[in-house]
C-alpha positions in Angstrom: -79.6 -33.8 -71.3 -77.6 -36.9 -70.8 -78.0 -39.2 -73.8 -79.7 -42.6 -73.8 -76.3 -44.3 -74.2 -75.0 -42.5 -71.1 -78.0 -43.8 -69.1 -77.4 -47.4 -70.4 -73.6 -47.4 -69.7 -73.9 -47.8 -65.9 -76.0 -51.0 -66.4 -73.5 -52.4 -68.8 -70.7 -51.6 -66.3 -72.8 -53.3 -63.5 -73.4 -56.4 -65.7 -69.7 -56.7 -66.4 -68.9 -56.5 -62.7 -71.5 -59.1 -61.8 -70.5 -61.6 -64.5 -66.7 -61.2 -63.8 -66.7 -62.9 -60.4 -68.3 -66.3 -61.4 -66.5 -66.3 -64.8 -63.1 -65.7 -63.2 -63.8 -68.4 -60.6 -64.7 -70.9 -63.3 -61.5 -70.1 -65.3 -59.3 -70.3 -62.1 -60.8 -73.7 -61.2 -60.3 -75.1 -64.7 -56.7 -74.0 -64.7 -56.0 -75.4 -61.3 -56.8 -78.8 -62.7 -54.2 -78.1 -65.4 -50.5 -77.6 -64.7 -48.0 -75.3 -66.4 -50.2 -72.2 -66.6 -49.7 -68.7 -65.2 -52.5 -66.2 -64.6 -53.1 -63.3 -62.2 -54.6 -63.9 -58.8 -58.2 -62.8 -58.4 -57.4 -59.8 -56.3 -57.7 -57.4 -59.3 -61.1 -58.9 -60.0 -62.4 -58.2 -56.5 -60.9 -54.6 -56.5 -62.3 -54.0 -60.0 -65.7 -55.4 -59.2 -66.0 -53.4 -55.9 -65.0 -50.1 -57.5 -66.9 -50.8 -60.7 -70.2 -51.4 -58.8 -69.7 -48.2 -56.8 -69.0 -46.2 -60.0 -72.0 -47.8 -61.7 -74.3 -46.7 -58.8 -72.8 -43.2 -58.8 -73.3 -42.9 -62.6 -76.9 -44.1 -62.3 -77.6 -41.4 -59.7 -76.0 -38.7 -61.8 -78.1 -39.8 -64.8 -81.3 -40.0 -62.8 -80.9 -36.6 -61.2 -79.5 -35.1 -64.4 -76.7 -33.5 -62.6 -74.9 -32.5 -65.8 -72.8 -33.9 -68.6 -69.5 -32.6 -67.2 -69.9 -34.5 -63.9 -71.0 -37.6 -65.8 -68.1 -37.6 -68.1 -65.6 -37.2 -65.3 -67.0 -40.2 -63.4 -67.3 -42.2 -66.6 -63.6 -41.7 -67.3 -62.6 -42.9 -63.8 -64.9 -45.9 -64.3 -62.5 -47.2 -66.9 -60.0 -48.1 -64.2 -62.1 -50.9 -62.7 -62.7 -52.2 -66.2 -59.0 -52.3 -66.8 -58.4 -54.2 -63.6 -61.1 -56.8 -64.5 -59.8 -57.2 -68.1 -56.2 -57.7 -66.9 -57.2 -61.0 -65.2 -58.8 -62.3 -68.4 -56.2 -61.1 -70.9 -52.9 -62.0 -69.2 -52.0 -65.7 -69.6 -48.9 -67.9 -69.9 -48.9 -71.5 -70.8 -45.6 -73.4 -70.8 -44.1 -76.8 -71.5 -40.7 -78.5 -71.8 -39.9 -76.7 -75.1 -41.1 -73.2 -74.4 -44.0 -70.9 -73.4 -46.8 -69.0 -75.0 -47.5 -65.5 -73.6 -50.8 -63.5 -74.2 -50.5 -59.9 -73.3 -53.2 -57.3 -72.2 -54.1 -56.7 -75.9 -54.8 -60.4 -76.4 -51.7 -60.8 -78.6 -50.1 -64.3 -78.4 -46.4 -65.0 -78.9 -44.5 -68.3 -78.6 -41.0 -68.4 -77.2 -38.5 -71.2 -76.9 -36.2 -71.4 -73.8 -33.3 -70.9 -76.1 -34.7 -67.4 -76.9 -34.5 -66.3 -73.3 -31.5 -63.9 -72.6 -32.2 -62.4 -69.2 -34.5 -61.5 -66.3 -35.1 -58.4 -64.2 -37.1 -57.6 -61.1 -37.8 -59.6 -58.0 -40.1 -58.6 -55.2 -42.6 -56.9 -57.6 -43.0 -57.3 -61.3 -40.6 -59.6 -63.1 -39.6 -59.1 -66.7 -38.2 -61.9 -68.9 -36.2 -60.9 -72.0 -36.7 -63.2 -74.9 -36.1 -62.9 -78.7 -36.1 -59.1 -78.5 -39.3 -58.9 -76.5 -40.0 -58.0 -72.8 -42.5 -60.3 -71.1 -43.7 -58.6 -67.9 -45.1 -60.8 -65.2 -47.2 -59.0 -62.6 -46.5 -59.4 -58.9 -50.0 -60.7 -58.5 -49.4 -63.6 -60.9 -48.9 -67.2 -59.6 -45.5 -67.3 -61.3 -43.1 -69.1 -58.9 -43.1 -72.4 -60.7 -42.9 -70.9 -64.1 -39.9 -68.6 -63.2 -38.1 -71.6 -61.6 -38.7 -73.7 -64.7 -37.4 -71.0 -67.0 -34.2 -70.7 -65.0 -33.8 -74.5 -65.0 -34.2 -74.7 -68.7 -31.8 -71.9 -69.2 -29.1 -73.6 -67.2 -29.8 -76.8 -69.2 -29.3 -75.0 -72.5 -26.3 -72.9 -71.3 -23.8 -75.3 -69.7 -25.2 -74.8 -66.2 -24.9 -71.0 -66.3 -27.5 -69.0 -64.3 -30.0 -66.8 -66.2 -28.4 -63.3 -66.3 -30.0 -60.5 -64.4 -30.5 -57.4 -66.4 -31.2 -53.8 -65.6 -34.1 -52.4 -67.6 -32.9 -49.8 -70.1 -35.9 -47.5 -69.2 -35.6 -47.9 -65.4 -36.0 -44.4 -64.0 -34.3 -45.5 -60.8 -31.3 -46.9 -62.6 -31.7 -50.4 -61.2 -31.6 -49.3 -57.5 -35.3 -49.9 -56.7 -37.2 -53.1 -56.9 -40.2 -53.0 -59.2 -40.1 -49.4 -60.6 -43.3 -50.1 -62.5 -45.3 -49.9 -59.3 -44.0 -46.4 -58.6 -44.5 -45.3 -62.2 -48.1 -46.6 -62.0 -48.8 -44.6 -58.8 -47.2 -41.5 -60.3 -49.2 -41.7 -63.4 -52.5 -42.5 -61.6 -52.2 -39.4 -59.4 -51.5 -37.3 -62.5 -54.5 -38.8 -64.3 -56.6 -37.9 -61.2 -55.4 -34.3 -61.1 -55.7 -33.8 -64.8 -59.2 -35.3 -64.7 -60.2 -32.9 -61.9 -58.8 -30.0 -63.9 -61.0 -31.1 -66.8 -64.0 -31.6 -64.6 -63.7 -28.2 -63.0 -63.2 -26.6 -66.4 -66.3 -28.2 -67.7 -68.6 -27.4 -64.8 -67.2 -23.8 -64.5 -68.4 -22.9 -68.0 -70.6 -19.8 -67.7 -74.4 -20.3 -67.9 -75.8 -18.9 -71.1 -79.0 -17.0 -71.5 -80.4 -19.7 -73.7 -79.7 -22.3 -70.9 -82.2 -20.6 -68.6 -85.9 -21.3 -68.2 -87.8 -18.0 -67.4 -90.7 -18.0 -65.1 -93.0 -15.4 -63.5 -93.7 -16.3 -59.8 -94.7 -15.0 -56.4 -92.8 -16.4 -53.4 -95.0 -17.1 -50.4 -92.4 -18.2 -48.0 -88.7 -19.0 -47.6 -86.4 -21.2 -45.6 -82.7 -20.7 -44.8 -80.8 -23.9 -44.5 -77.7 -23.3 -42.4 -74.6 -25.5 -42.0 -70.9 -25.0 -41.1 -70.0 -24.2 -44.7 -72.8 -22.0 -46.1 -76.3 -20.7 -45.8 -78.7 -21.8 -48.5 -81.8 -20.0 -49.4 -84.9 -21.9 -50.5 -87.8 -19.8 -51.9 -91.2 -21.4 -52.3 -94.0 -20.7 -54.7 -96.6 -23.2 -53.4 -94.8 -26.5 -53.3 -92.2 -25.6 -55.9 -88.7 -24.9 -54.5 -86.3 -22.3 -55.9 -82.8 -22.7 -54.4 -79.9 -20.4 -54.1 -76.8 -21.9 -52.5 -74.6 -19.6 -50.4 -77.1 -16.9 -51.1 -75.3 -14.2 -49.1 -72.5 -14.3 -51.7 -75.0 -13.5 -54.5 -77.5 -11.1 -52.9 -76.4 -7.7 -51.8 -79.9 -6.8 -50.5 -81.0 -10.2 -49.2 -83.1 -8.8 -46.3 -85.2 -6.7 -48.6 -85.8 -9.6 -50.9 -86.9 -11.8 -48.1 -89.4 -9.2 -46.9 -91.1 -9.5 -50.3 -91.7 -13.2 -50.0 -95.3 -12.6 -49.0 -97.1 -14.0 -52.0 -97.9 -10.5 -53.3 -94.7 -9.4 -55.1 -94.2 -10.8 -58.6 -90.7 -11.8 -59.7 -89.1 -12.7 -63.0 -86.7 -15.6 -62.5 -84.2 -17.4 -64.7 -83.6 -20.9 -63.5 -81.8 -24.2 -64.3 -82.9 -27.6 -63.2 -86.4 -29.0 -63.1 -89.5 -28.6 -61.0 -88.2 -30.9 -58.3 -85.7 -28.1 -57.4 -85.0 -25.1 -59.5 -81.7 -23.2 -59.1 -81.9 -19.5 -59.4 -79.4 -17.9 -61.8 -81.2 -14.5 -62.3 -83.8 -12.7 -60.2 -85.7 -9.4 -60.6 -89.1 -8.0 -59.7 -91.8 -7.8 -62.4 -91.2 -4.0 -62.6 -87.5 -4.5 -63.3 -85.7 -4.1 -59.9 -82.8 -6.5 -60.2 -81.6 -8.6 -57.3 -79.3 -10.9 -59.2 -78.1 -10.8 -62.8 -76.8 -13.7 -64.9 -73.5 -11.8 -65.3 -73.1 -11.5 -61.6 -73.9 -15.2 -61.1 -71.3 -16.2 -63.6 -68.7 -13.9 -62.1 -69.1 -15.2 -58.6 -69.1 -18.9 -59.7 -66.0 -18.3 -61.8 -64.2 -16.8 -58.7 -65.1 -19.8 -56.6 -63.9 -22.2 -59.3 -60.6 -20.3 -59.5 -60.1 -21.1 -55.8 -60.6 -24.8 -56.5 -58.3 -24.7 -59.5 -55.7 -23.0 -57.3 -55.9 -25.8 -54.7 -55.5 -28.5 -57.3 -52.7 -26.5 -58.9 -50.8 -26.5 -55.5 -51.4 -30.2 -55.1 -50.0 -30.7 -58.7 -46.9 -28.8 -57.9 -46.3 -30.6 -54.6 -46.9 -34.0 -56.2 -44.5 -33.1 -59.0 -41.9 -32.2 -56.4 -42.4 -35.6 -54.7 -42.0 -37.4 -58.0 -38.8 -35.5 -58.9 -37.3 -36.0 -55.5 -38.1 -39.7 -55.4 -36.5 -40.2 -58.8 -33.4 -38.3 -57.8 -33.0 -40.2 -54.6 -34.0 -43.6 -56.1 -31.3 -43.2 -58.8 -28.5 -43.0 -56.2 -29.9 -44.0 -52.7 -26.5 -44.5 -51.2 -25.7 -40.8 -51.6 -28.4 -39.7 -49.3 -29.2 -40.2 -45.5 -31.1 -43.4 -44.7 -34.0 -41.4 -43.1 -34.5 -39.5 -46.4 -34.4 -42.6 -48.5 -36.8 -44.4 -46.3 -39.2 -41.4 -46.5 -39.7 -42.4 -50.1 -39.0 -46.1 -50.3 -39.4 -49.1 -48.0 -36.1 -50.6 -47.1 -37.1 -53.9 -48.8 -37.5 -52.0 -52.1 -33.9 -50.8 -52.2 -31.4 -53.0 -54.1 -28.3 -53.6 -52.0 
């Protein structure tokens, strides 16, 4: 059973999303009246709010229908991404004057720098990094930073006999300075790996075998049945009065399905082990009252494990392919002039390559 906290979390997420829009508008309006400030544009807010509301609704539905803790945890983890996008707007801030600037990072830590502390700059089209007093001040591409960067360069020239602010290559640049804004690529690489690892964890959680103590045992007589067909599977719905007992892809589980269906006449008594609730029970074990088995719990777990192994294999193949893409892009990005243009452009837009 999903805990009370898990049921409350979607409403907290929804409230954060709803409040973020007017609060960000108020902050943006107040700072437009002030000069010499840098903050992110509101695009992360809109993306975060949109995805956050969607995730909140999904989590509410999962909690309402009690789909399972594994499914809930997987979606709850992914719901942290819109919260990160929303928080990035409120936490990032730069305020500058003629003597220096104060930077507040994503953790809310403030540091003051003088223009004489500035030693270099890197980036261009995407994120820009200013090097000052041994620290790296990363300024996102979505920040309204043009006036600030121009002023930093102006003050550097003023303090260094007219010399331009030196351009530096980041020491940790995986592309060796040949690709603009490597942070964007690293973020995409990492995001895909987080998704794949999250799916592996999700599949692992939901593929745990059903235990005997997880079942509810009932004695019933089925008076009718319905087979729901679609392009992927045939699902069997057995009815005892108005109560539904479901078995998805039943032909994979039942070796003698026709004989079972012939007994759905309201006269044969069955012992069933089910999960779920009375709105729709899911059959995990099925036998007649006199002990003739049609489906055992061991057989159910074996079949479901085999189906999950297929899903794991698919994600494993995607993981290998994605890793190959990442490795090739890094190899090509570190020395783009060594490879044909068509190959370089398959991984990077021409405007991202430093000439």
